[in-house]
N, C-alpha and C positions, 0 to 999 in steps of 0.2 A: 590455489584452490585445493580442494580435497576430492579425490576420485569418488564418485557415487558409491561404489561397493564398500569402500572404507567407511564412509559416512553412515551408510545403512547398517553395517556391522556394529559400529559404535553405538548406534541408536537401538540396537537389538531388533532390527526390522528385516523381514524376509524380502530379498530383492524381487520376488514374484509379486509382491504387493503393488509394484509399479508396472507390471507386465501388461495390464489391460487398460483401456481408455476410461472405464467406468468403475475402477477400483476405489473403494472407500477407505480412508484412514481415520482412525480415531483422533480427536483433537489432541489428546495426550501424546500420541505418536508423532504428530506433526511438531508439537512443541519440543519433543526430544530431539528431533532433527535440527531445529534451530539451536538448541543448547549445545549439541554435539558439534555442529558446524563452527560455532564460536570457539569451543574448546580446542578442536583439532587444528583450526587455523591460527590459534593464539591471538585472535582478534577480539578484544573486549568490547569493541564497538561494531560488531559484525553487521547488525541490522542497518546502521547508518552507512557503512561502506558498501554494502550490497546495494542500497538505494542509489548511491552515487554511481556505481557501476552500471546499474540498469538504465538510469536516465542518460548517462553519457553514451550509451549504445542503443538508445530507444528506437532509432530508425532501423537497426538491424533486427530488433525484436518485435516490430510492429505486427499487430493483429487487427482484427476488425474493431475492437474496442479502442485500441490506441489510435487508430486512424480517425475514429469518430470523435474522440476527445480533442484531438489535434484540429479537427475541422470546425469546432464550435466557434461561435461569433465572439463570445466573451469569456472571461475567466469564471464568472459565476455559472454560466451554462456548462462549462468544462467540468466544474466540480459537481454540479447537479447530475449530469449525465454519468460521470464516473460512479457516483453513489447509486444511481438507478440500476446500473448493470454490473455492479461489483460481484453480484452473485454468480456471474459467468466465470469468475476467477476463483471465488471461494465462497461457499454457501454459509460458512460459519461466522463471517465478519461483516461489519457495515461501515460505511463512510457517509455521514449525514451533514448537510449544510444547514445551519440554523442562522437566521438573520434577525438582528435586533436593530435599534434605531441607527446606530453608527458602528456596530460591531458585527462581524460575521464569525461564526464558530464552525470549524470543520472538525466534526466529532468522529472518532474512530473507536470501535470496540468489538467485542465478541457477543453474539446473541446469548451464549451460555458462558459467562465469565469464569475463567479458572479460579481456583481458590487463591492462588498466588498470581497476581497480575504479571503476564509475560512482558519481557523487556524488548528483546531484539526484533520480533515481528512488528511490534507496535511502533517502535522508533523508526523502523524501516518504512512502514506504511506512511506515516506522517511526513517523513523526509521525502519519499517519492512524490507525495501530493504537492509539497512545497516546491521541490526542485523542478518538477514538470510544469507547475504553474509559472515559475520564473522563466523557464524556457519558452513557454507558450506565448507569453506577452512580451518577451524580450526586455524584462525589467527585473533587476535583482532586489525585489522587495523583501522586507522582513516582517514577520508576524509581530504583533504587539506583545505576545507572550506564547509560550508553549507549555502545556500541562500534561503530565503523565501520571497514571495511576501507580505505576511501579515505584519501588524505592530508588533513592538517589544512588547512582553508581559511585565508585571510589573517585573517579575523575569525570568531570563534565566538560572538559576542554573541547572534545570533538562535537558534542551536542551544541555548545555555544558557537563553534565555528560553522557548523552546517546551518543551524537555524538563525543565527545572528540576532538572537532575542533572549530575554530572560527565560530560563527553563526551570519549571517547578515540578516537584515530585510528591508522591503520596496524595495526589489530588483525587476528587470524586470520579473524574473521567479523564480520558486522554483526548486532547484537542489542540488545534491551532486557533489562536485568537487573531483575527485579521481586521484591518480597516475595511469596513463594508464598501467603501468607494472603490476598492480594488476589483470588486466583482464586475464592475462595468467596463473594465479595461478590455480593449479589443485584442483578440489573438492574432498573431502574425500570419497564420496559415488558414484562416477561416475559409471554408468551402461549403456554403449553404446547400447547394445541390447534392454534393457528395455526402454531406451529413444526413440529408433526408433519405438517401439510399441506404446508408449504413445503419441508420436508426431502424429502418424497417427490417433489415437483416438481424440486428440485435434483438428486436422484439421477437422475431421468429426463433432465434436461438434460445432466448429465455423461456419461451413457451414449451420448448422441447425438454427442458430440464426436469428430471424427477424431483420429488420432494427431498430425497437424500442424495443430491448431486455430489459427485466426488470433489475432494479438495486436492486431487493429484496435481493440478496445474500449479497450485501454490507451493506444493512440496518440491516440484521440479525447480521452481524459482529459488527456493531455499538452498537447493544443492548446487546452484551455479557458483 
């Protein structure tokens, strides 16, 4: 890993930006953190590998949202709840489940898309969604396809290893294409009563967020 002070310095950010719980960062500053983390670690697939690290240690990093997602009855409910409360993690991004006749699309993006589509945070987010889904239902399922807005990297070996599916680049949006039947799969740790309690708590937390809620929690994840 890279010590946070080194990463902040490389991204030309004042460490005091992270001193308070409600500090705001510009989206451009956050993207610089991702790019510098990849450069300083020498990891050209930083987003994917960070996703694997997070999911492998998910129980150590559990918060209210993670417990709620884990407690959902089905994979579909898991993804819907994650999208509904993602604003608690990062106000500037979304994760939306779209259902068609036999295909489900898990779409990820930024409410204000950068001029150049970012690579590492987007690959990381969709990898986390897929890996957590596999863990939740105890099944190593693969998407039908994975689509990214950003340009194709020099090597796609790691993307193909993680997603186990055809990976396309330069697409209109970033998304996982799933067999819709997967959404009905039961989760291994479903806890309806616990979920009802956690959902009420999440609603309360969401209601407390100001319109310009900080992205600090996402930045902290980036620095792990």
